[in-house]
C-alpha positions as CSV (number, residue, x, y, z in Angstrom):
1,X,-3.3,-19.1,-3.7
2,X,-2.9,-21.6,-0.8
3,X,-0.5,-21.0,2.0
4,X,2.9,-22.5,2.4
5,X,1.6,-25.6,4.3
6,X,-1.2,-28.2,3.6
7,X,-4.6,-26.7,4.0
8,X,-6.5,-27.5,7.2
9,X,-9.9,-29.2,7.2
10,X,-13.2,-28.0,8.5
11,X,-14.5,-29.6,11.8
12,X,-17.8,-29.4,13.7
13,X,-17.8,-28.7,17.4
14,X,-20.4,-28.9,20.2
15,X,-23.5,-26.8,19.6
16,X,-23.4,-27.2,15.8
17,X,-21.2,-24.2,15.2
18,X,-18.6,-24.6,12.5
19,X,-14.9,-24.2,13.5
20,X,-12.1,-24.1,11.0
21,X,-9.3,-26.4,12.1
22,X,-6.1,-24.3,11.6
23,X,-2.6,-24.8,12.8
24,X,-2.2,-23.4,16.3
25,X,1.3,-21.8,16.3
26,X,2.9,-22.4,19.7
27,X,5.1,-19.8,21.4
28,X,8.9,-20.0,21.0
29,X,9.2,-21.4,24.5
30,X,7.4,-24.6,23.6
31,X,8.4,-25.1,20.0
32,X,11.5,-24.2,18.0
33,X,10.8,-25.0,14.4
34,X,8.0,-25.7,12.0
35,X,8.9,-29.4,11.9
36,X,7.8,-29.8,15.5
37,X,4.5,-27.9,15.2
38,X,1.3,-29.9,15.3
39,X,-2.2,-29.2,14.2
40,X,-4.4,-29.4,17.3
41,X,-7.7,-30.7,16.1
42,X,-10.7,-31.6,18.2
43,X,-13.1,-34.2,16.9
44,X,-16.1,-33.9,19.2
45,X,-19.7,-35.0,19.2
46,X,-22.9,-32.9,19.2
47,X,-24.9,-32.1,22.3
48,X,-27.0,-35.3,22.0
49,X,-24.0,-37.6,22.1
50,X,-24.5,-38.6,18.5
51,X,-21.5,-38.8,16.2
52,X,-20.6,-35.6,14.6
53,X,-21.9,-35.1,11.0
54,X,-19.5,-35.7,8.2
55,X,-17.0,-32.9,7.7
56,X,-17.7,-30.4,5.1
57,X,-15.5,-29.7,2.1
58,X,-12.0,-28.4,2.9
59,X,-11.8,-24.6,3.2
60,X,-8.9,-23.1,1.4
61,X,-6.5,-21.0,3.5
62,X,-6.8,-18.2,0.9
63,X,-10.4,-17.8,2.0
64,X,-9.3,-17.2,5.6
65,X,-8.4,-13.9,7.3
66,X,-4.9,-14.7,8.3
67,X,-5.2,-12.1,11.1
68,X,-7.7,-14.3,12.8
69,X,-5.0,-17.0,13.3
70,X,-2.2,-14.6,14.3
71,X,0.6,-16.3,16.2
72,X,0.1,-16.0,19.9
73,X,3.5,-14.5,20.8
74,X,3.0,-11.4,18.6
75,X,0.8,-8.5,19.8
76,X,-1.8,-6.7,17.8
77,X,-0.1,-3.5,16.8
78,X,-2.3,-0.5,17.5
79,X,0.1,1.8,15.5
80,X,3.1,1.8,13.3
81,X,5.2,3.1,16.2
82,X,4.3,0.0,18.3
83,X,5.2,-2.2,15.4
84,X,8.6,-0.4,14.8
85,X,9.6,-0.8,18.5
86,X,8.5,-4.4,18.6
87,X,10.5,-5.3,15.5
88,X,13.6,-3.5,16.8
89,X,13.4,-5.7,19.9
90,X,13.1,-8.7,17.6
91,X,16.5,-7.7,16.1
92,X,15.4,-6.0,12.9
93,X,17.1,-2.8,11.6
94,X,13.8,-0.9,11.3
95,X,13.3,1.7,8.5
96,X,10.3,4.0,7.8
97,X,8.5,3.2,4.5
98,X,6.3,5.4,2.3
99,X,2.7,4.3,2.8
100,X,1.6,1.8,0.2
101,X,4.7,2.2,-2.0
102,X,7.2,-0.4,-0.6
103,X,10.1,2.1,-0.7
104,X,12.0,3.9,2.2
105,X,10.6,7.2,3.5
106,X,14.1,8.1,4.7
107,X,17.8,7.6,3.6
108,X,19.5,4.4,4.9
109,X,21.7,6.5,7.2
110,X,21.4,6.7,10.1
111,X,18.9,3.9,10.2
112,X,21.4,1.4,8.7
113,X,23.6,1.7,11.8
114,X,20.6,1.1,14.1
115,X,18.9,4.0,15.9
116,X,17.7,4.3,19.5
117,X,14.1,3.7,20.6
118,X,13.8,7.4,21.3
119,X,14.8,8.2,17.7
120,X,12.2,5.7,16.5
121,X,9.5,7.3,18.8
122,X,10.4,10.8,17.6
123,X,10.2,9.8,13.9
124,X,6.9,8.0,14.1
125,X,5.3,10.6,16.4
126,X,6.2,13.1,13.6
127,X,5.2,10.8,10.8
128,X,2.6,8.3,12.2
129,X,1.5,7.5,8.6
130,X,4.9,5.9,7.7
131,X,4.8,2.2,7.5
132,X,7.3,-0.2,9.1
133,X,10.1,-1.7,7.2
134,X,13.6,-3.1,7.8
135,X,17.0,-3.2,6.2
136,X,18.2,-6.8,5.7
137,X,21.6,-7.6,7.3
138,X,24.4,-9.8,5.8
139,X,23.0,-13.0,7.4
140,X,19.4,-12.4,6.3
141,X,17.6,-13.9,3.3
142,X,14.0,-13.3,2.2
143,X,12.4,-15.3,-0.6
144,X,9.3,-13.8,-2.2
145,X,6.8,-16.1,-3.7
146,X,4.0,-14.2,-5.6
147,X,2.3,-17.1,-7.4
148,X,1.2,-20.7,-6.7
149,X,3.9,-21.9,-9.1
150,X,6.7,-20.0,-7.2
151,X,5.2,-21.2,-3.8
152,X,5.2,-24.8,-5.1
153,X,8.8,-24.5,-6.3
154,X,10.0,-23.2,-3.0
155,X,8.2,-26.0,-1.1
156,X,10.0,-28.5,-3.2
157,X,13.4,-27.0,-2.6
158,X,12.7,-26.7,1.1
159,X,11.7,-30.4,1.2
160,X,14.9,-31.4,-0.7
161,X,17.0,-29.6,1.9
162,X,14.9,-30.5,5.0
163,X,14.2,-26.9,6.0
164,X,11.2,-24.7,6.6
165,X,10.9,-21.0,7.1
166,X,10.1,-20.2,10.7
167,X,9.1,-16.7,10.0
168,X,6.6,-16.0,7.1
169,X,4.8,-12.7,6.3
170,X,1.7,-12.9,4.1
171,X,1.6,-10.1,1.4
172,X,-1.1,-9.0,-1.0
173,X,0.2,-11.3,-3.7
174,X,2.0,-14.0,-1.8
175,X,4.4,-14.7,1.0
176,X,7.8,-13.5,2.3
177,X,9.8,-16.4,3.7
178,X,12.6,-15.4,6.1
179,X,15.8,-17.4,6.7
180,X,19.2,-17.0,8.4
181,X,22.3,-17.5,6.2
182,X,25.0,-19.7,7.7
183,X,28.4,-18.1,8.0
184,X,30.2,-18.0,4.7
185,X,27.0,-18.2,2.7
186,X,26.6,-15.6,0.0
187,X,23.3,-14.4,-1.6
188,X,22.5,-11.3,-3.7
189,X,19.2,-9.7,-4.7
190,X,17.4,-11.0,-7.7
191,X,14.0,-10.2,-9.1
192,X,11.9,-11.3,-12.1
193,X,8.9,-10.4,-14.2
194,X,6.1,-12.4,-12.6
195,X,4.0,-12.4,-15.7
196,X,6.7,-14.0,-17.9
197,X,8.2,-16.2,-15.2
198,X,5.5,-17.0,-12.6
199,X,7.6,-20.0,-11.4
200,X,10.6,-17.9,-10.3
201,X,11.3,-16.8,-6.8
202,X,12.4,-13.2,-6.0
203,X,15.4,-13.0,-3.7
204,X,16.0,-10.2,-1.2
205,X,19.4,-10.0,0.6
206,X,21.8,-7.7,2.3
207,X,20.9,-4.0,2.2
208,X,17.5,-4.7,0.6
209,X,14.5,-3.1,2.4
210,X,11.3,-5.0,3.2
211,X,7.9,-4.2,4.7
212,X,6.8,-5.7,8.0
213,X,3.6,-5.9,9.9
214,X,1.5,-3.7,10.5
215,X,2.3,-2.2,7.0
216,X,-0.5,-2.2,4.4
217,X,-1.4,-5.7,3.1
218,X,1.0,-7.4,5.4
219,X,0.1,-9.9,8.1
220,X,2.0,-12.5,10.1
221,X,1.5,-16.1,8.8
222,X,4.1,-17.7,11.0
223,X,6.5,-16.7,13.7
224,X,8.1,-19.4,15.8
225,X,11.2,-17.6,17.0
226,X,12.0,-14.9,19.6
227,X,14.5,-13.1,17.5
228,X,16.2,-13.0,14.1
229,X,19.2,-15.1,15.0
230,X,16.9,-18.0,15.8
231,X,15.6,-18.2,12.2
232,X,16.0,-21.5,10.5
233,X,19.4,-21.4,8.8
234,X,20.3,-22.3,5.2
235,X,23.6,-22.8,3.5
236,X,25.1,-22.0,0.1
237,X,23.7,-25.2,-1.4
238,X,20.1,-24.0,-0.6
239,X,20.8,-20.5,-2.1
240,X,22.4,-22.0,-5.2
241,X,19.3,-24.2,-5.7
242,X,17.1,-21.1,-5.7
243,X,19.2,-19.3,-8.3
244,X,19.5,-22.5,-10.4
245,X,15.7,-22.8,-10.3
246,X,15.5,-19.2,-11.5
247,X,17.8,-19.9,-14.4
248,X,20.5,-17.6,-12.9
249,X,24.2,-18.3,-12.3
250,X,24.9,-19.2,-8.7
251,X,25.9,-16.1,-6.7
252,X,29.4,-15.7,-5.6
253,X,31.2,-12.6,-4.1
254,X,33.7,-10.8,-6.3
255,X,37.2,-11.5,-4.8
256,X,38.7,-8.5,-3.1
257,X,42.0,-9.0,-4.9
258,X,40.5,-8.7,-8.4
259,X,41.9,-5.6,-10.0
260,X,40.0,-3.7,-12.6
261,X,41.2,-0.7,-14.5
262,X,38.1,1.4,-15.2
263,X,38.2,2.2,-18.9
264,X,36.9,5.1,-20.8
265,X,34.0,4.6,-23.2
266,X,34.7,1.3,-25.0
267,X,31.5,0.7,-26.9
268,X,29.8,3.1,-29.3
269,X,26.1,4.1,-28.9
270,X,25.1,2.2,-32.1
271,X,26.3,-1.1,-30.8
272,X,24.7,-0.6,-27.4
273,X,21.4,0.3,-29.1
274,X,21.6,-2.9,-31.2
275,X,22.2,-5.0,-28.1
276,X,19.3,-3.4,-26.3
277,X,16.9,-4.2,-29.1
278,X,17.2,-7.8,-28.0
279,X,16.8,-7.2,-24.2
280,X,13.3,-6.9,-22.8
281,X,13.0,-3.9,-20.6
282,X,10.4,-5.9,-18.5
283,X,13.2,-8.3,-17.5
284,X,12.8,-7.7,-13.8
285,X,14.1,-4.9,-11.6
286,X,17.6,-6.3,-11.0
287,X,18.3,-7.0,-14.7
288,X,16.8,-3.6,-15.6
289,X,19.2,-2.0,-13.1
290,X,22.2,-3.9,-14.5
291,X,21.4,-2.8,-18.0
292,X,21.4,0.9,-16.9
293,X,24.7,0.4,-15.0
294,X,26.3,-1.2,-18.1
295,X,25.1,1.6,-20.4
296,X,26.3,4.2,-17.8
297,X,29.7,2.6,-17.7
298,X,30.1,2.2,-21.4
299,X,29.0,5.8,-22.2
300,X,30.8,7.4,-19.3
301,X,27.5,8.6,-17.8
302,X,26.9,10.9,-20.8
303,X,23.7,12.5,-21.8
304,X,23.6,10.3,-24.9
305,X,23.8,7.3,-22.7
306,X,20.9,8.5,-20.5
307,X,18.8,9.1,-23.6
308,X,19.5,5.6,-24.7
309,X,18.5,4.2,-21.3
310,X,15.3,6.2,-21.3
311,X,14.3,5.2,-24.8
312,X,14.9,1.5,-24.0
313,X,13.1,1.7,-20.7
314,X,10.1,3.4,-22.2
315,X,9.2,0.3,-24.2
316,X,8.5,-1.6,-21.0
317,X,5.1,-2.0,-19.3
318,X,6.7,-1.1,-15.9
319,X,8.1,2.2,-17.2
320,X,6.9,5.1,-15.0
321,X,8.5,8.2,-16.3
322,X,11.8,9.7,-17.4
323,X,12.4,11.0,-13.8
324,X,12.5,7.5,-12.5
325,X,15.3,6.5,-15.0
326,X,17.1,9.8,-14.3
327,X,17.0,9.2,-10.6
328,X,18.8,5.9,-11.0
329,X,21.2,7.3,-13.5
330,X,22.3,10.0,-11.2
331,X,22.9,7.5,-8.4
332,X,25.6,5.7,-10.4
333,X,29.3,6.5,-10.1
334,X,31.9,6.2,-12.8
335,X,34.8,5.3,-10.5
336,X,33.8,1.9,-9.2
337,X,36.3,-0.9,-9.1
338,X,34.1,-3.6,-10.4
339,X,31.5,-2.1,-12.8
340,X,28.8,-3.7,-14.8
341,X,30.1,-3.7,-18.4
342,X,29.0,-4.4,-21.9
343,X,29.7,-8.1,-21.2
344,X,26.4,-8.1,-19.2
345,X,24.6,-6.6,-22.2
346,X,26.1,-9.2,-24.6
347,X,25.1,-12.1,-22.4
348,X,21.5,-10.8,-22.0
349,X,21.2,-10.0,-25.7
350,X,22.5,-13.4,-26.6
351,X,19.8,-14.9,-24.4
352,X,17.3,-12.8,-26.3
353,X,18.4,-14.4,-29.6
354,X,20.8,-11.8,-30.8
355,X,23.8,-12.5,-33.1
356,X,26.1,-10.7,-30.7
357,X,29.2,-11.7,-32.6
358,X,27.9,-9.9,-35.7
359,X,26.9,-6.8,-33.6
360,X,30.2,-6.5,-31.9
361,X,32.4,-7.3,-34.9
362,X,34.7,-4.5,-36.0
363,X,34.5,-3.7,-39.7
364,X,38.0,-3.2,-41.2
365,X,39.8,-3.3,-44.6
366,X,42.6,-5.9,-45.0
367,X,46.1,-4.3,-45.4
368,X,49.7,-5.4,-45.6
369,X,51.2,-6.4,-42.4
370,X,54.2,-4.5,-41.0
371,X,55.9,-5.3,-37.8
372,X,57.1,-2.3,-35.8
373,X,58.7,-2.3,-32.3
374,X,56.4,-1.4,-29.5
375,X,57.7,1.4,-27.5
376,X,57.5,1.2,-23.7
377,X,54.2,2.8,-22.6
378,X,54.5,6.2,-21.1
379,X,53.2,6.5,-17.6
380,X,49.5,7.5,-17.8
381,X,48.5,10.4,-15.7
382,X,45.5,9.6,-13.5
383,X,42.4,11.3,-14.7
384,X,40.8,14.1,-12.6
385,X,37.4,12.6,-11.7
386,X,35.8,16.0,-11.8
387,X,37.0,16.9,-15.3
388,X,34.3,15.0,-17.3
389,X,31.6,17.0,-15.5
390,X,33.2,20.4,-16.2
391,X,31.2,23.0,-18.2
392,X,34.2,25.2,-18.8
393,X,34.3,26.6,-22.3
394,X,30.5,26.7,-22.6
395,X,29.9,30.3,-21.5
396,X,28.1,31.2,-24.8
397,X,25.7,28.3,-24.3
398,X,24.8,29.3,-20.8
399,X,24.6,33.0,-21.6
400,X,22.0,32.1,-24.3
401,X,20.0,30.1,-21.7
402,X,20.2,32.7,-18.9
403,X,17.3,34.9,-17.9
404,X,17.7,38.3,-16.4
405,X,15.9,38.4,-13.0
406,X,13.4,41.1,-13.9
407,X,9.9,41.6,-12.4
408,X,7.3,39.3,-13.9
409,X,4.3,39.2,-11.6
410,X,4.5,42.6,-10.0
411,X,7.5,42.6,-7.7
412,X,6.6,39.3,-6.0
413,X,7.7,36.9,-8.8
414,X,10.9,37.5,-10.9
415,X,11.8,36.0,-14.2
416,X,14.4,33.2,-14.1
417,X,13.7,32.3,-10.5
418,X,11.7,29.7,-8.6
419,X,9.3,31.4,-6.2
420,X,6.8,30.0,-3.7
421,X,3.8,31.8,-2.3
422,X,2.4,30.5,1.0
423,X,-1.2,31.4,2.1
424,X,-4.3,30.0,3.7
425,X,-7.1,28.7,1.5
426,X,-9.6,31.3,0.1
427,X,-7.1,34.2,0.6
428,X,-7.0,34.8,-3.1
429,X,-3.7,33.4,-4.3
430,X,-5.0,32.3,-7.8
431,X,-6.9,35.6,-8.2
432,X,-3.7,37.5,-7.6
433,X,-1.8,35.3,-10.0
434,X,-4.3,35.9,-12.8
435,X,-4.4,39.7,-12.2
436,X,-0.6,40.1,-12.2
437,X,-0.2,37.6,-15.1
438,X,-2.7,39.5,-17.4
439,X,-1.0,42.7,-16.4
440,X,2.4,41.3,-17.4
441,X,1.0,40.1,-20.7
442,X,-0.5,43.5,-21.5
443,X,2.8,45.2,-20.6
444,X,4.7,42.8,-22.9
445,X,6.8,41.2,-20.1
446,X,5.8,37.6,-21.0
447,X,4.7,35.8,-24.1
448,X,1.3,34.2,-23.2
449,X,2.2,31.1,-25.4
450,X,5.1,30.4,-23.0
451,X,2.8,30.3,-19.9
452,X,1.5,27.1,-18.5
453,X,-0.9,27.2,-15.5
454,X,-1.0,23.7,-13.8
455,X,-4.5,23.7,-12.2
456,X,-4.8,20.8,-9.8
457,X,-6.9,22.6,-7.2
458,X,-10.2,23.5,-8.8
459,X,-13.6,22.1,-9.5
460,X,-15.2,21.9,-12.9
461,X,-16.9,25.3,-12.6
462,X,-13.7,27.0,-11.5
463,X,-11.8,25.3,-14.4
464,X,-14.3,26.5,-16.9
465,X,-14.3,30.1,-15.6
466,X,-10.5,30.4,-15.5
467,X,-10.1,28.6,-18.8
468,X,-12.3,31.2,-20.5
469,X,-10.2,34.0,-19.2
470,X,-6.9,32.3,-20.1
471,X,-8.1,31.6,-23.6
472,X,-8.7,35.3,-24.2
473,X,-5.0,35.9,-23.5
474,X,-3.6,32.8,-25.2
475,X,-2.4,31.2,-21.9
476,X,-2.2,27.4,-21.6
477,X,-3.9,25.5,-18.7
478,X,-3.0,21.9,-17.8
479,X,-5.4,19.9,-15.6
480,X,-4.5,16.4,-14.2
481,X,-6.8,13.8,-15.8
482,X,-7.5,15.8,-18.9
483,X,-5.8,15.6,-22.4
484,X,-3.5,12.9,-21.1
485,X,-1.8,15.0,-18.5
486,X,-1.2,13.5,-15.0
487,X,0.4,14.7,-11.8
488,X,3.3,12.4,-12.3
489,X,4.2,14.0,-15.7
490,X,5.1,17.5,-14.4
491,X,8.7,16.6,-13.5
492,X,9.1,14.7,-16.7
493,X,7.9,17.6,-18.8
494,X,10.2,20.0,-17.0
495,X,13.2,17.8,-17.6
496,X,12.3,17.3,-21.2
497,X,12.2,21.1,-21.6
498,X,15.7,21.2,-20.0
499,X,17.3,18.5,-22.2
500,X,15.4,19.7,-25.3
501,X,16.6,23.3,-24.9
502,X,13.1,24.7,-24.7
503,X,13.0,25.7,-21.0
504,X,14.2,29.3,-21.6
505,X,11.3,31.7,-21.4
506,X,8.8,29.2,-20.2
507,X,6.7,30.2,-17.1
508,X,5.0,27.5,-15.0
509,X,2.5,28.2,-12.3
510,X,1.9,25.2,-10.0
511,X,-1.5,25.3,-8.2
512,X,-1.1,23.8,-5.7
513,X,2.3,22.4,-4.8
514,X,1.1,19.7,-2.3
515,X,-0.6,17.8,-5.2
516,X,2.9,17.2,-6.9
517,X,5.1,16.4,-3.9
518,X,4.8,15.4,-0.3
519,X,5.8,18.6,1.5
520,X,6.2,16.7,4.8
521,X,8.8,14.4,3.3
522,X,12.2,15.9,3.1
523,X,13.5,13.5,0.6
524,X,10.6,13.9,-1.8
525,X,10.4,17.7,-1.4
526,X,14.1,18.1,-2.0
527,X,14.0,15.8,-5.1
528,X,11.1,17.9,-6.6
529,X,13.0,21.1,-5.8
530,X,16.0,19.7,-7.6
531,X,14.0,19.2,-10.8
532,X,12.7,22.8,-10.5
533,X,16.3,24.0,-10.0
534,X,17.4,22.3,-13.3
535,X,14.4,23.9,-15.1
536,X,15.2,27.4,-13.7
537,X,18.9,27.0,-14.4
538,X,18.0,26.4,-18.1
539,X,16.1,29.7,-18.3
540,X,12.7,28.8,-17.0
541,X,10.6,30.5,-14.3
542,X,8.4,28.7,-11.7
543,X,5.8,30.0,-9.3
544,X,4.4,27.4,-6.8
545,X,1.4,28.0,-4.6
546,X,1.4,26.3,-1.2
547,X,-0.6,26.4,2.0
548,X,0.3,27.5,5.6
549,X,-0.3,25.9,9.0
550,X,-3.4,26.6,11.0
551,X,-1.5,28.3,13.8
552,X,0.5,31.4,13.4
553,X,4.0,32.3,14.6
554,X,4.8,34.5,17.6
555,X,5.0,37.5,15.2
556,X,1.4,36.9,14.0
557,X,2.5,35.8,10.6
558,X,1.5,32.5,9.0
559,X,3.9,29.6,9.0
560,X,4.6,27.6,5.8
561,X,3.4,24.0,5.9
562,X,5.8,21.1,5.5
563,X,9.6,20.9,5.8
564,X,11.9,23.8,4.9
565,X,13.3,22.1,1.8
566,X,11.1,23.9,-0.7
567,X,11.9,27.3,0.7
568,X,15.6,26.4,1.1
569,X,15.9,25.3,-2.5
570,X,13.8,28.0,-4.2
571,X,15.0,31.5,-5.0
572,X,12.3,33.5,-3.3
573,X,9.3,33.0,-1.0
574,X,6.4,35.1,0.2
575,X,4.0,34.6,3.1
576,X,0.5,36.0,2.2
577,X,-1.7,37.1,5.1
578,X,-5.1,38.8,5.2
579,X,-4.7,42.3,6.6
580,X,-7.6,43.2,9.1
581,X,-9.4,46.4,8.1
582,X,-12.6,47.5,9.7
583,X,-12.5,50.7,7.6
584,X,-12.7,48.7,4.3
585,X,-15.6,46.3,4.9
586,X,-16.2,45.8,1.2
587,X,-12.7,44.8,0.4
588,X,-10.2,42.1,1.4
589,X,-6.7,43.2,1.9
590,X,-3.9,40.7,1.5
591,X,-0.2,41.4,2.3
592,X,2.8,39.8,0.8
593,X,5.7,39.5,3.2
594,X,9.1,38.4,1.8
595,X,10.4,35.4,3.6
596,X,13.4,34.7,1.3
597,X,15.1,36.5,-1.5
598,X,18.3,36.2,-3.5
599,X,18.4,40.0,-3.7
600,X,15.4,41.1,-5.8
601,X,11.7,41.5,-5.2
602,X,9.8,43.8,-2.9
603,X,9.9,43.3,0.9
604,X,6.2,43.9,1.4
605,X,3.2,44.8,-0.7
606,X,-0.5,44.9,-0.2
607,X,-3.3,44.2,-2.7
608,X,-7.0,44.5,-2.3
609,X,-10.1,43.1,-4.0
610,X,-13.8,43.3,-3.7
611,X,-15.6,40.7,-1.4
612,X,-19.1,41.9,-2.2
613,X,-21.6,39.0,-2.6
614,X,-23.3,38.1,-5.9
615,X,-20.5,39.4,-8.1
616,X,-18.9,37.2,-10.8
617,X,-15.3,35.9,-10.7
618,X,-14.5,38.2,-13.6
619,X,-15.9,41.2,-11.7
620,X,-13.9,40.2,-8.6
621,X,-10.7,39.9,-10.8
622,X,-11.3,43.3,-12.2
623,X,-11.5,44.8,-8.7
624,X,-8.0,43.8,-7.7
625,X,-5.8,46.9,-6.9
626,X,-2.4,47.6,-5.4
627,X,-2.8,49.5,-2.2
628,X,-0.6,52.6,-1.7
629,X,2.0,52.3,1.1
630,X,0.7,55.4,2.8
631,X,-2.8,53.9,2.8
632,X,-1.4,50.7,4.2
633,X,0.3,52.5,7.0
634,X,-2.9,54.3,7.9
635,X,-4.9,51.0,7.9
636,X,-2.3,49.3,10.1
637,X,-2.2,52.2,12.5
638,X,-6.0,52.2,12.8
639,X,-6.2,48.4,13.3
640,X,-3.4,48.5,15.9
641,X,-5.2,51.3,17.7
642,X,-8.4,49.3,17.7
643,X,-6.8,46.2,19.0
644,X,-4.9,48.2,21.6
645,X,-8.1,50.1,22.7
646,X,-8.7,48.0,25.9
647,X,-5.2,48.3,27.1
648,X,-5.1,52.1,26.3
649,X,-8.3,52.5,28.4
650,X,-6.8,50.7,31.4
651,X,-3.5,52.7,31.1
652,X,-5.5,56.0,31.0
653,X,-7.5,54.9,34.1
654,X,-4.3,54.1,36.0
655,X,-2.7,57.4,35.1
656,X,-5.9,59.2,36.3
657,X,-5.7,57.3,39.6
658,X,-2.1,58.5,40.1
659,X,-0.3,55.3,39.1
660,X,1.9,57.1,36.7
661,X,5.5,55.9,36.9
662,X,6.5,53.6,34.1
663,X,7.1,50.3,36.0
664,X,4.1,50.8,38.4
665,X,1.9,51.7,35.4
666,X,3.0,48.6,33.5
667,X,2.4,46.2,36.5
668,X,-1.0,47.6,37.4
669,X,-2.3,47.6,33.9
670,X,-1.1,44.1,33.2
671,X,-2.9,42.8,36.3
672,X,-6.2,44.6,35.6
673,X,-6.3,43.9,31.8
674,X,-5.1,40.3,32.3
675,X,-2.4,40.6,29.7
676,X,1.4,40.2,29.8
677,X,3.6,43.0,31.1
678,X,5.5,42.9,27.8
679,X,2.3,43.6,25.8
680,X,1.5,46.5,28.1
681,X,5.0,48.0,27.8
682,X,4.7,47.9,24.0
683,X,1.4,49.9,24.1
684,X,2.8,52.4,26.6
685,X,5.8,53.1,24.3
686,X,3.7,53.0,21.1
687,X,1.4,55.8,22.3
688,X,4.0,57.9,24.1
689,X,4.6,61.3,22.4
690,X,3.3,64.8,21.9
691,X,1.2,64.4,18.8
692,X,-2.5,64.1,19.8
693,X,-3.3,62.5,16.4
694,X,-1.1,59.5,17.2
695,X,-0.3,59.5,20.9
696,X,-2.2,59.3,24.1
697,X,0.3,60.3,26.8
698,X,3.7,61.8,27.4
699,X,6.2,61.7,30.3
700,X,8.6,64.0,32.2
701,X,11.6,62.9,34.2
702,X,11.4,63.8,37.8
703,X,13.3,62.8,41.0
704,X,15.6,59.8,40.8
705,X,15.2,59.9,37.0
706,X,11.7,58.5,37.2
707,X,9.4,58.7,34.1
708,X,6.1,60.2,35.2
709,X,3.3,59.9,32.7
710,X,0.4,62.3,32.0
711,X,-2.5,62.1,29.6
712,X,-2.2,64.5,26.6
713,X,-5.8,65.8,27.4
714,X,-4.6,66.9,30.8
715,X,-3.1,70.0,29.2
């Protein structure tokens, strides 16, 4: 597709090298609008003074790398942070965007109100991968042309009104043309199905988000102004022309003094369904959204209305999954003053060829007419907005769904809860899951047909091995890319189980969690946890496996990766660490430490399994054992003694030299061993006592209450 302007011609310059004659975009100080730009071309001769050869065929602008002709007054952004700061100075309300997805990576607030440069730095230093976007203000208009037909239509409208966009961004499919709306001009967002209406122009207006350079597939095609307010301005007649070209009613704001009395459900599901049969779900995002709003209003936001919206949306090519429709449905409110109503559906269905009069006609039997006086209406009490969401009187239903929180996988995963295990790779998370799962099946704690292992973290050999084991027990395994299952379907399946009443008793193991949600993104992690919460509330059980950071905390324990939203929203969480043990060289010991609980589960437990080489996975699985608490205490004591050995030796040496009061002993040992005084003090106190099997020294109190230490071997 050619660019918004006539395509430049190829020229030949001195030395025979070919140069492409392109518009040289002058800085804002020397030119204020596109109409005053000029193409600076140089017709030169070759080195011998002979006339230059005839110009070659024109080179289309689509064959050029637009970045090679970047406007001079715009820097090459080395990072998204640089871009965000530059666009803020330009006057944009910057907003972080999910990489490659053209949607915000954060809620509009506080970004909508404008944030400081320091806040921008902090965000992009924490999330350098986030692309740069902006929230459009009330005076901003962006026209999106994705096809040559749309580009040609816009060029014609611009010519008619004598205006050119002074700020244009080249996108993967076309161009974003930026304008300033004159005071009193009204525009609203409007989008279309490009395949069905290639000539139409998408409209982005107030509160819409857009992507800016240096986001993926975005480059500056033109920028002739210093800030947003210098953009070439357009009025209502220009905006109306765009909407008329698109076959839409001209946009006008709804008067503030228009009163609307929100009604209860006014249209039955059958009629709504008949209207939707004549409305194409691929009608463009804005129309699709308006259909959902109308169905929501007419059904009072009921479950039946949601099912109708999902069923209708599913027939479209752009349908993603049920979760996408549900997310929009949950964002609607029933108490708006000016809702989208069935009238919108009637108009759209009529455009689709429906006999709307027949659909909406009320069937009735003729009867004799009797006139009766109409009594004065009684004052209608205002409805409690919370009432329609109340679940009072449904105790029996929820008792039937409820799951008692009893042990499922040992004491580290309870029925009816959402649990997350955090551990480093190769610690043995999956091995422990299978061991405890098979144990639970053998003990009758879970029906294997109700278990679904979501394996998204294995190679083909691992899948084959584990599948063979699971088949023996009748457990189901789902693998992305196989049998039609994909990562995006997990949330949809959980919600289908909730709404279909089949969640109770189901057990889902997610291996691993990062494949299904971005743990670094608070919004995405919280949204995923919300779906899990619905599933668990309906009687299901979820165990998610996740990773930890490379560094450990001050307490020596691993730190969960990502934001805290998963752990905040789940019922229980465990940190799994490898327990050092020189006395058990043939085994790996792993310790579960409870990080969160709603009252159940064990605080700490240790399992061990063989790490011998050349044994099969089945043999390794068979070697898993629960370690007795007394054995764990002995192992920890021995390992602590081993790690304390150097400090113990220095303390003993100092006591022998006569440095035997507590503070002097601490200071001298810390200096010689090159460790902190706090570490030395812990060792001194840990090995103080009279039991030679556990302790190394004792003390007596002498003059001025001083603690004087002696080695236990001193007698």
